C-alpha positions in Angstrom: 10.6 3.7 10.4 10.0 2.3 13.7 8.8 -1.3 13.3 5.6 -0.5 15.3 4.7 2.5 13.2 5.3 0.0 10.2 3.4 -2.4 11.7 0.2 -0.5 12.0 0.4 1.2 8.8 0.5 -1.9 7.9 -2.7 -3.5 9.4 -4.2 -0.8 8.2 -3.5 -1.6 4.7 -4.4 -5.0 4.5 -7.6 -4.5 6.6 -8.6 -1.8 3.6 -7.5 -4.1 0.9 -8.6 -7.3 2.4 -11.5 -7.8 0.4 -9.7 -7.8 -3.2 -9.1 -11.1 -4.7 -5.4 -11.6 -5.0 -3.6 -9.4 -2.8 -0.6 -10.2 -1.2 2.1 -8.7 1.2 5.7 -8.1 -0.2 8.0 -6.0 -0.3 9.4 -3.3 -2.7 12.4 -0.8 -2.1 12.7 -2.5 1.4 8.8 -1.0 2.8 6.4 -3.4 3.1 3.9 -3.4 -0.1 1.0 -5.0 -1.4 0.9 -6.9 -4.3 -1.2 -8.8 -6.8 -0.4 -11.1 -9.3 3.5 -9.9 -8.7 2.9 -6.4 -9.3 3.2 -3.8 -7.0 0.2 -1.7 -6.7 0.8 0.2 -3.2 3.7 0.8 -0.7 4.6 1.8 2.9 7.3 4.4 1.6 8.1 6.0 5.2 5.6 6.5 8.4 3.7 9.5 6.7 3.8 8.2 3.3 2.4 5.7 1.0 3.2 5.0 -2.8 0.3 4.3 -4.6 -0.1 3.2 -8.1 -2.2 5.1 -10.6 -2.6 6.3 -14.5 -1.0 9.4 -14.8 -3.8 11.6 -15.8 -5.3 10.2 -12.2 -2.7 10.9 -10.2 -3.2 14.7 -12.0 -6.5 14.7 -11.0 -6.0 13.8 -7.4 -2.8 16.2 -6.8 -5.5 19.0 -8.0 -8.6 17.6 -6.4 -7.0 17.1 -2.9 -3.4 18.4 -2.6 -3.6 18.0 1.4 -3.7 14.1 0.6 -1.7 14.1 -2.9 1.3 15.0 -4.2 4.3 13.7 -6.1 7.9 14.8 -5.6 10.6 15.2 -8.9 11.3 11.6 -8.0 7.6 10.7 -8.6 6.8 13.0 -11.8 6.1 11.5 -15.5 5.7 8.1 -13.3 2.5 6.3 -12.7 3.2 6.3 -8.9 0.8 8.9 -6.0 2.1 9.8 -2.7 0.0 9.8 -0.2 0.4 11.5 3.4 -1.4 8.5 5.4 -2.3 10.7 8.4 -4.4 12.8 6.4 -6.8 10.1 4.4 -9.4 8.9 6.4 -10.2 4.9 5.8 -13.1 5.0 2.7 -11.1 7.1 1.0 -7.9 5.3 1.1 -9.6 1.8 0.3 -11.5 3.4 -2.7 -7.6 4.4 -3.8 -6.4 0.9 -2.5 -9.4 -0.2 -5.0 -8.4 1.8 -7.8 -4.4 0.7 -7.8 -5.8 -2.9 -7.6 -7.8 -2.3 -10.1 -4.8 -0.7 -11.9 -2.3 -3.6 -11.4 -4.7 -6.6 -11.4 -4.5 -9.1 -14.6 -8.5 -9.0 -16.5 -9.4 -12.3 -15.5 -8.9 -11.5 -11.5 -10.5 -8.2 -12.9 -13.6 -10.0 -13.8 -13.8 -12.3 -10.6 -13.7 -9.3 -8.6 -16.7 -7.2 -11.2 
């Protein structure tokens, strides 16, 4: 993925996650990622796709609710990771999903500080 596309998408994710305590920017599988307490909760897969950590029941519900935004491939079947079409999701929905993924992965002590 060209760096400028990568940078723009990462900047969007950082902006939408700045309200969350303990978010760190790092890498996962060689691509930019957001982590909390060292645990991955969101990463850029490619210029068009995000990988968001989510409980399996939530993942299934989101795919049913909005298959134009959320989906999975065989590689992610059975794993608590959801694929998102980055261009199809608006900032309000993406910020909500980022917050939920953060809650899913953040330690209890940190979640309590967030409310």
